[in-house]
Phi, psi and omega in degrees: 000129180276123180250168177298323181294319181293321178296317179299320180297316182295316180296319179296317179296317179296317179297318179295321179296315181295321177297320179296315179299317179298318180295317178299316179296319180296321181288339180263000181293143178280348177276109184199214182208169175244132177256143175231129183200165170205160177210116175274125179194167179277120180248111184283331181228080182303323182297320179293316178297323178298315180296318179296317181295319179297316180297318180299313181295320179295318179296328181266005180058040178266144171245172179133202183227131178228126178251128179241140178209174179294345181263000179143209183215146181219125183215153168222116185228151180231146179182192178290161179295327176298314182292317182291326176295317177296321179300314179298317180299316179295317180298319181288337178268353177296124182308324181297325184253355192305320183260006183242310182277142177224169184307320183292344181283350178264118177262134184237152175210158181298133180172227181157188181297333182290351180285346180235146180290333184194191176248126179231115179234127184208166178260131182226171178283326180232147178275348168224124190285086176268340179084013178241131180305126180303338178285336180273313176237106187261149174299343179289345181255027185293171179283185180278124182282134176243134175293163177306321180294317178293320179294319178302315179295321179296317180294319178302314179293319179298315180295324179294315180290323182295324180296339177258007180067028185243006187284141174246023187241147171241126176266104191254121175269115183259026176267183180277161187299323183288341175282308182291339181299323184261354178187136179195169176285144177299138176074017183277162168257114184247104180301140180274060181249152184265336181224151177293336178292348175272348184301314179302319180293325177297317177297316180300319183284344184234032183303321183299329181296327185263359184299127178061024181258154166271128182246126173256113187249145176212158175210192187297301184239001177107341188290321180294329178292332182300309180276325181297317179290325177297320179293316180296320179295327182295340180278346174055042178246335182274152173290312180211148175233120179244158177217150182281113181290128181084354176067194181300324179310306181289325179299316183291335175294324181272324185226072180299334178243036181275220184270359174269125182242146180092196185264162177256116179292138176229149186268061174210187187291352176281329183069326181204150170233155186232155175232346177221171186270000183294138172239118186250358181244173188227160176298137181302330189256315185251349175084002177289154181300127182197139182219023180255111184284149169224156174287144174309136183284346179295135190304324188250015181250140179246018178287150174269146182223143174259104178225122187288166181305319181298317180288324178296322179294336177273000179092006180272088188236006182260167184285336181201174183295327179298312179292326184288325188273338182216155175284131180289137178271135180248128177255154183245139174279170178299329181284352181094354180288136181266152178238140176262146177291136180288139183259182182303324181299324180283318181302315191278349183256115176296144182301315178231100181289147175255124183285123174247065184234130178287155180298329178295318178294319180300326184267016184288341177072025180255160177290000000 
């Protein structure tokens, strides 16, 4: 005999099943976003946090990279909007982050799980690889955080004074050269370094440049500035060290047509996201305006190259002439680990450049 209760049970079960199917479909949808976040805090059991984080991402079908250390967590993950929203909710309810991490600490951009080849979650000594023991230079000694609005006003004042040759400020980009090449703040000093682990040496080699200066520092999402500003402050040469809270990501949300020009480099398969139409970089081969990166076509090279469609159609798809003209030879160590031959791009770039720039030139306020 069919009763009202049995019908209600069947309908409830069917509704729950349909909701489950819809949720699974939504989490597997390619229409989604990429989250970028970090949280400095004391982690007593990094391995346990790492295992929990890996399980969470797998259940939500998220891909990306998450670094866990005793000093905190740093992640960039992609998935459907349903999945990323759930991820944020779970992260904010985690007792370890509950009173430290907030909704605004998550920067989002259009994307999804397809922006990353896989999911990589691991335990490291640092959540951002600066190469300095966190016990020696701690995030607790960071510079003064400025909101996007405050940073915007500071940059506006800096550019105004610099145009008159009166600035005592340095606008410092602490990202890698290939990042600042396609987008940066007007009038910035962008070190020609390939890795953030070279940044401390860059500061050491150019201390005179920062003496008695006010430094406005920025990076993609703010994390490199946390340790980078702490390192600069440890040298006791600057008058003041400020940093952009939330990085360029948050600044562009408030000022898409502000003082940042060009694209924002991101460490996933998109390579860049944009907020304005400016193109400030050029094709490696013909010099036409171009800012879309591709990997060097040479089999064993991982350098990024700016080569326009016209040059690509001509077969110019490598990072430099050395890679373009010959196939790289790979030698093997006894352990079986392979080494790639260094190309022209590596030869010509000093590991740590020394700035030979006058203060007047630095303050010119030009790109």
